[in-house]
C-alpha positions as CSV (number, residue, x, y, z in Angstrom):
1,X,17.9,54.1,13.9
2,X,21.0,56.2,14.4
3,X,19.0,59.4,13.7
4,X,16.4,58.4,16.4
5,X,19.2,57.8,18.9
6,X,20.8,61.1,18.2
7,X,17.4,62.8,18.5
8,X,16.8,61.1,21.9
9,X,20.2,62.1,23.1
10,X,19.6,65.7,22.1
11,X,16.3,65.7,23.9
12,X,18.0,64.3,27.0
13,X,15.7,61.3,27.0
14,X,18.8,59.0,26.9
15,X,21.2,60.2,29.5
16,X,24.8,59.1,29.5
17,X,26.5,58.1,32.8
18,X,29.3,60.5,33.7
19,X,32.6,58.8,33.6
20,X,35.0,60.4,36.1
21,X,38.1,59.3,38.0
22,X,40.0,60.7,40.9
23,X,43.5,60.1,42.3
24,X,46.1,61.7,44.5
25,X,48.6,63.8,42.6
26,X,52.1,62.4,43.3
27,X,53.6,65.8,43.5
28,X,51.1,67.8,45.5
29,X,49.3,64.9,47.2
30,X,46.0,66.6,46.4
31,X,43.0,65.0,44.8
32,X,42.7,65.5,41.0
33,X,39.7,64.7,38.9
34,X,39.3,63.8,35.2
35,X,39.9,61.1,32.7
36,X,42.1,58.2,33.5
37,X,44.9,57.3,31.0
38,X,47.2,54.2,31.2
39,X,46.1,53.7,34.9
40,X,48.7,56.3,35.9
41,X,47.6,59.7,34.7
42,X,44.5,61.8,35.2
43,X,43.7,64.4,32.6
44,X,41.5,67.2,34.0
45,X,40.4,70.6,32.9
46,X,41.8,73.6,34.8
47,X,40.2,77.0,35.4
48,X,41.1,78.0,31.8
49,X,39.5,74.9,30.3
50,X,42.8,73.6,29.2
51,X,43.8,70.0,29.8
52,X,46.2,69.3,32.6
53,X,47.9,66.0,33.1
54,X,48.7,64.6,36.6
55,X,50.6,61.5,37.5
56,X,48.7,59.9,40.4
57,X,49.3,57.3,43.0
58,X,47.7,54.1,41.5
59,X,46.5,52.9,44.9
60,X,44.3,56.0,45.2
61,X,42.5,55.8,41.9
62,X,38.7,55.5,42.2
63,X,35.8,55.9,39.8
64,X,32.7,58.0,40.3
65,X,29.8,55.6,40.8
66,X,27.2,57.9,39.3
67,X,25.5,58.8,42.6
68,X,25.7,61.8,45.0
69,X,25.2,61.8,48.7
70,X,22.5,63.8,50.5
71,X,24.8,66.9,50.4
72,X,25.4,66.7,46.7
73,X,28.9,65.2,47.0
74,X,29.9,62.8,44.3
75,X,30.5,59.3,45.6
76,X,33.7,57.5,44.4
77,X,35.3,54.1,44.9
78,X,37.2,54.2,48.2
79,X,34.8,56.6,49.9
80,X,33.5,55.8,53.3
81,X,29.7,56.2,53.6
82,X,27.3,56.6,56.5
83,X,24.0,55.2,55.4
84,X,20.6,55.8,56.9
85,X,18.0,53.1,56.1
86,X,14.4,54.1,57.0
87,X,11.7,51.4,57.1
88,X,8.6,53.1,55.7
89,X,6.1,50.7,57.3
90,X,7.6,50.8,60.9
91,X,8.9,54.4,60.6
92,X,12.2,53.3,62.1
93,X,15.8,54.1,61.1
94,X,18.9,52.0,61.0
95,X,22.4,53.3,60.5
96,X,25.4,51.5,59.0
97,X,28.4,52.3,56.9
98,X,31.3,51.0,54.9
99,X,33.7,51.4,52.0
100,X,32.5,51.9,48.5
101,X,34.0,49.4,46.1
102,X,33.5,47.8,42.7
103,X,32.7,44.1,42.7
104,X,34.4,43.2,39.4
105,X,33.1,39.6,39.2
106,X,29.5,40.8,39.1
107,X,30.0,44.3,37.7
108,X,28.4,46.3,40.5
109,X,29.3,49.1,42.9
110,X,28.6,48.1,46.4
111,X,29.1,49.0,50.1
112,X,31.5,46.7,52.0
113,X,29.7,46.2,55.4
114,X,32.6,44.1,56.8
115,X,30.5,40.9,56.8
116,X,28.7,41.2,53.5
117,X,28.3,43.5,50.5
118,X,25.2,45.6,49.7
119,X,24.9,46.8,46.2
120,X,23.6,50.3,45.4
121,X,21.2,48.6,42.9
122,X,19.7,46.6,45.7
123,X,19.3,49.8,47.9
124,X,17.8,51.7,44.9
125,X,15.2,48.9,44.1
126,X,14.3,48.1,47.7
127,X,10.6,48.5,48.5
128,X,9.6,49.6,51.9
129,X,13.0,51.3,52.6
130,X,14.4,54.7,51.9
131,X,18.2,55.0,51.9
132,X,20.3,58.2,52.2
133,X,24.1,58.3,51.9
134,X,26.7,60.7,53.4
135,X,30.3,60.7,52.4
136,X,32.2,60.9,55.7
137,X,35.8,60.3,54.4
138,X,37.8,57.9,52.2
139,X,40.1,55.0,52.9
140,X,43.2,57.0,51.8
141,X,42.8,60.0,54.0
142,X,40.6,58.6,56.8
143,X,41.3,54.9,57.1
144,X,40.8,55.2,60.9
145,X,37.0,55.7,60.3
146,X,36.6,52.1,58.9
147,X,38.4,50.6,61.9
148,X,36.0,52.1,64.4
């Protein structure tokens, strides 16, 4: 069984989800990306492929949700998205947006619409609709976007 799993991994039939975190470096106040340790440090690779350790602001830590927006930008918890929803049958488009968050009680990433939550799983599995996302900011650098 283990040999079959290894073979499937090698052939890219089974794909592992990329686990990646980001947070704001306490010293430079710039975003850093990598592995999260002790909910305080992010370890990332620098240009020389050496590990660097950064102490980050805990309030800014967010996990990559495994999706990219229409421009190829990775989507993280705390990002603010603009979403286009196209009804295939009626050929009409609706636009909405909100903050990306993780709903811990049900174990899903979702979009906070302000009045309800819409999970990315629901959008992915919707029939009759096509959704596209665009990262337009994040709650740490652009909290004014959400208030609009």
